[in-house]
N, C-alpha and C positions, 0 to 999 in steps of 0.2 A: 491606655487602651489595651484590652486583653482579647485577642482573637482566638477562638477555639472552634472545633467541629463538634456538632451534636447530632446523633442519628435522628433522622426525620421519618424513618419507617423501618420495618423489619428487614433483616438480611435475607436475601434470596440465595438459594443454593442450586447448583446444577448437577446433573448426573455425572459429569466428567470431573467433578471436584472443584468446579469454579464457584465463585461467590460474587455478590453485587450488593451494594448498599448506598443509599442516598443520605447526605448529611446537610444540615444547615450550617452555614458559616455565621458564627455569632460574635458580636462585639459587646463584651460585658453582658452576655446573656441575650442580647437583642439580635434577631436574625437579620443579616445584611446580604445574604447570598446563599448559593447552593453549590454543592459539589457531589458528583456521583462517581464512585469508585467500583472497579471490577477486577477480578483476578481469574485467570484460566490457565490450564496447562499450556506451556509454551515449549514445544520440542523437548519434552522430558523434564522441564522445570516449571515453576509457577511464575507467570508474568502478570504484571499489574497494568491497569489502564486508568487514566483519569478521563472518564468519558465526558464529563462536563464540569466546568468551574466558572461560575459567574457571580459577580458582585453587583448589587443594585446600583444604578447610575449615581444616585446621590451620595453613595458611600465609597466611590472609587477614588483612586489617587491618594490613598492613605496607607498603603502597604498591606491592606487586608488580603489581597489576592496572593501576595508573596507568602505571607504567613500561612494562609490556607493551603497553598501548594506544598509547603514544607510539612504541614501537619498531615496532609494526604499521603505523602511519602512515608511518614512514620506508621500510619495505619497499614499501608501495603507491606512495609517491612514486618510488621506484626503478623500479617497473614502469611508470611514466608516468601514473598515475592523477591526475586533477585534482579528484576528489571522493571522499569515503568515506562509506559508510552502514553503519548497524548496526541490526539488529532486536533489541529487548529484550522477551522474553516477559514478560507481566504476572505470571506465576507466579514469576519470579525476585525479585520484591519491589522495594523502593525503592533499594537500593544501586547497581545498575547505572545507574539514572536519574541519581542524584547524581553518579556518576563521569562520565557523558557530559556533564552540564552543566558540571562543573568543567573539562573538557577542551575546552570551546567548541563542543560539538555542540548543534544546535537541533532540536527535534522537528519533523519534517515531516508527521507524521500518525500514525494508528493503525489497525490492523485490528480490527474488532469482529465478533462472531458471536452468533447466537441459535439456541437449540434450538427447533425448531418442533414444536408439538403441536396438532393440530386445524387446521381451515381457518377463519380469521377472517372475520367478516361485514364488509361495507362499508356505509357510510351509504347509505340507500335512494336519495338524490338524487345520488349520485356513481357514475359508470359508466366503467370503463376500456375502451378499444377499441384494436385494432391501429393502428399508425401507417401512414399511406398513403405512397406514394413521394414525392408532392409535399411532404408535411409533413416527410418525412425530410430532404430537401435543406436546408430551413431549420434544422431541429434540428441536423443534422450540422455546419453552418457555425458555429453557436453553441457546440457542444461542442468543436470544434477550437480556437476562440478561447479558451475557458476553459482547456483543457489547455495551450495555448501560453503563456498567462499564468503558469500554475503552474510550467512548466519554466523560463521566464525568471527567475522568482523563485528558482530553484535555481542560477542562474548561467549558463544557456545564453544566447548572443546571441539577440536577438529573431528574426532570420531563421532561425537554426538551430532555435529553439523552434517556429516555425511549421511548418518542414519535418518536425520530429520528431512533432508533433501529427498532421499529415496522414498520416504513415507509420503511426503507431500505430492510427489509426482505420481505415486501409485494411487493416491486418493483422487487426484484430479483427472488422471488418464488411465483408468482401470483397464480399458480395452485398447490402449495405445492409440494409433491414428484412427481407429474405428470408434472411439468413444463418442457417445451421443452428445450432440450440442457443441462439440469441439471441432475445430478445423485446423489442420496442420498442412502447411503448403511449402513448396519449394519455388523460388523465383528463378527462372531461366532468362538470361540476357544474351540474345544472339546465339542461342543454343548451348550456353554455358551456365551451369548452376552457380548462382552468386549469393543466395541468401535464403533464410527460412522465416516462417511466420506462424505464430500460434494465436488463434482467436477463439474466444468463447462467444457463441451467438445467442445463448438462451439464458443469459443472466450476467451479473457482475458482482464482485465482492464489495463494492462500495461506491461512493460518490454519486449515488442515484442513477448510475448508468444502466443501460439495458443490455449492453454487450461489452466485452473487455478484451483488450489486446494484452495477452500474457507475455509474449516474447517476440522480439524482432532481432534478427541477427544477420549480419552481412559477413561473408568470408573475408578474412583479413586482407588477402591479396586483391580484393575487389572493392575495398572501402574508399570513400572519398569521391565516388563517381555518381552519386545520386540514387543508389539502389535502396538505401534506407527509406528515402522518401517514396520510392515506387512501392516498396513493401507496405508502407502505411496507407498509401492510396489503394492498394489491393485490399487491405483490411476494411477501409471505408467503403469501397465498392461492394464487397461481399455483404457487409452489414446493412448498407443502405438498400440493397436489392432484397434483403430479408425483412425490410420494414423497420429496422432499428433507427431510432431518432437521436439517441444520445449514446455516444461511444466513449468508453473510458480506458485509462491505463495508469500504471504506476511507474514512476521514474525514480531511480535511486539517487540519493544525494551524491554529488560529485560527477555524475554522468553528464557533463556539460554538452557534449555533442548531441546527445539524445534530446536534452532540454531545448537546444537551439532548433532542432528538427521539429519538435512538437510545437514550439512557439510559432515557427514559420508556417506551420500547417493550420494554425488557428486554434490550437488547444489552449484552454485556460485552466489555471490552477483552481481546483475545488477545495483541496485540503492539504495541509502540510503535516507530515508525521515527524514527531520528535521523540527521542528516547534517551534514557539515562540508566546507568547501572546503579543499583542500590547497594551500598556497602554498609 
């Protein structure tokens, strides 16, 4: 058996220097599946994505998906990519997850969604309010530092990670707390500020959601008292009142407390994200 990739269409180029191409997975020249590869600028470098990898049911369990994934990595290396990522829909079951683990991919996080029904009530002694401009400066600095740390953990040099975090925040929040479609809030509990919330109400970056929770943070000295749950209920309350039916968020791998919180609130995993450094 010889498994190879054969282009099934022309390569697409994007103005930002990205590229995309579909391939047939072939066994001795016979198509048995498809794989779609893409590359795009990734914080000053070129990052690759396996957008789709599927082998036809009659041809599965023979190692073809493994060989195709390795061949896809070689293509991405040839394109100059330093990292590859793949999104694995939860509906595809455990087989793709097992394959990713066997090939050295590590879970970077997952997208979770919840169908909203009704407007939830908040605890009577907890009140969210809009974030002020002064509060925003302090919050923004902490949020940039958190993102920079996560990017550094994915292989970016520390200075590049800091620059990427600043750029991402500037693009998403060009007008700070007044940015259209964004909501930045502070949660007060019995008159004391205990946490912050960042919600986008006019769209989402993935998982088919209509709105997105970008960040939930509880001050360290106030953790373990249910304020994270209250912040999430505040996000759901705000979005449900605006007519949102499906709310999404991303939780990073290893953030077990957040995962438990979202599971307990009824969020379900829509997609797992896996990544690998290409050497």
